[in-house]
N, C-alpha and C positions, 0 to 999 in steps of 0.2 A: 528297632525295625526300620529298615530303609525303604523308601518308596521308589519304585521303578516306573518311570513313565515310558510307555512303548510308542507314543506318538512321535512322529518325526519332528525335528527342530523347526522346519518351515511352518508346520501347522501350529506349533506353540508360538512362534513369532507372530503369525497372523492373528492368533487369538488374543495376544497382548497388544495388538496394534490399535487400541482404542483408549482414549484417556480415562473413561469411566471404568474400564476393566483394570487399568493400572491402579486406580484408586481402590477398587474392590480387593485386588491382591494385597495392597498395603494394609487395608483394614483387617483382612482375614489372616494376616501374619501373626498378630498378637491376640486375636479373639476368635471365638466360634460364634458366627452370627447367622441369622436367618435372612431371607430375602426382604422381609418387612423391616428388620432392624437396619439392614444395609440401605434400604430406600430412605428411611428416616435420616440416617447419618449423611447420605449423599444428596439429599433433597431431590429425589427422583421418585417415580412411581414404583410400586411393588412389581408390576408387570415388567418394567424396564430392568429392574434389578434382577428379577428371575431370569429373563432372557440372557443377560450378560453372564450370570452364574452358570447357566447351561452351556454356553460357549466355552467358558473356562473349564468346566467339569469334563466336557468331551475330550479335552486335551490333557487331563490329569493335573491341571494347574490349581484346581481346588478339589477338595474331597469332602464327602459327607462326614459330619462329626456328631451325629446323634440327632434325635428328634425331641421335640417338646410339645406337650399338649397345651393348646391355647384356645380357650372359649369353644370347646367341643371339636376343635380341629387339631391337626398335627402340623407343626412347623419344623421343617428340616433345617438343621444348622450346618454350616460349611466352614472349612478352615483351609488355609494355604498349607501345602505340604511342608513348608519350613517349620510349621508349628509342631508341638509335641515331640514324638519319637523321631520325626523326620528332620529335625533341626540340623543334623549333620549331613544331610543329603547334599550332593554337589549340584548346585543350580547356578553356578557362577557364569556360565557361558552358553552360547549356541554354536552348533557345528557350522552353520551357514552364516554368511555375512548378514549384518543387520539390514533388513529391507527398508525402503524409503517410507512405507506406511508406518512401520514400527517407530522409526526415528521421528517422523512427524507427530505421532501420538505422544512420544516421550517429550518432545519439545513443547507441545501444547500443554501437557501435564506439568512440565517444569515451570512454564509461564504462570499457570494457575497457582502452583505452590509458592512461587516467588512473591506473589501478592500477599502472602501470609508471613513473609520473612520477619522475624523479630530481631530487635537489637541484640547484639552479642557476637561472640567469635564465630566466624565461618571460614570456609576454605573454598577457593576457586582456582581452577587452572584451565588453560586452553593451550594445547600444543599440537603441532604437526611437525614431528622431528624424525630424524634418522638415528636409530639406536641399535645396539647389538642385539642379537636374538636372546642372549642371556639377560640383558637389561629388560627386554620386553617380557620375558617369562617372570622375572621378579616383580615387575609392575603389575601384571595380571594376577599374580599370586597375592600380592598385597591388597589389591582391589577386591579380590575374592574373599580374603580374610575380613576386610571391613564389612563387606556385604553380609557374610555369615554372622558376624558379631551383631550387626544391626537387627537382622532377622531373628537370631536366637534370643535376643533380649527384648523383643517387641512385647508391649503390654496392650491390653484392650484400650480403645479410644477413651480419652479423658480420665485415665487412671491417675489418682492423686500421687504426687511426687514424681511425675514424669513430665518430660517436655516433648512437644511435637517437633519432629526433626525430619529433614529430607536428605536422602542420599541418591543422587542421580549421576551415573557414570556411563558414558558410551565410549568404550575403548576398543579399537579394532586396528588390525594391521592394514596398511594401504598398499595399493599397487604403485610402482614408480611411475612418475609422469612420462608420457610418450615423447615429449620434447622438452628440452632444457627450458626452464622458466614456466612450464605449464602448471596451472593451478587447478585445472579441472580435467576430468577424463576426456581424452580425445583432442585437446587443443590448448594453445597458449591463452593466457589471460587477455581479455579485451583491453586495448589501449585506452588510457584516460587522457582526454584532451584538455 
């Protein structure tokens, strides 16, 4: 079964433009959790976790995954659509350019995650290059494959024999600079004295 999200890409981008929501999506990739369980894992209130779950659910970025009776009440569990039958769904990109708010949330979340970096092999790259369209298609395909693999193999938090790992990639085509030597939209780089 493949999940079809009918919400436009801009709404999905806005919904993910918050560091806590990025954490929720990561946690719900490998596990079905309730708002209370998310709140405990994220060290936030249940009301806050519930609010962010509703925002993500409105855009189809999380879905209900059953209910559980707890102390006379009912707790809904949620999952990320990458989970279960939707692991093969194509969620590797957005039709619209990444908005500044999304990028800022991703950077803030990356800084938080980096504080937990463990010793061991890691990969890093930073590049602003001119490449052929064929090369760009290959790069985005490989990034998509890496993302799908990470999501498909995600396990519940703290599962024995797993490691906690981060994969953050912001890859996007860029407009050519307006002037030779320009490094920002609309003008040349400021001179350094």
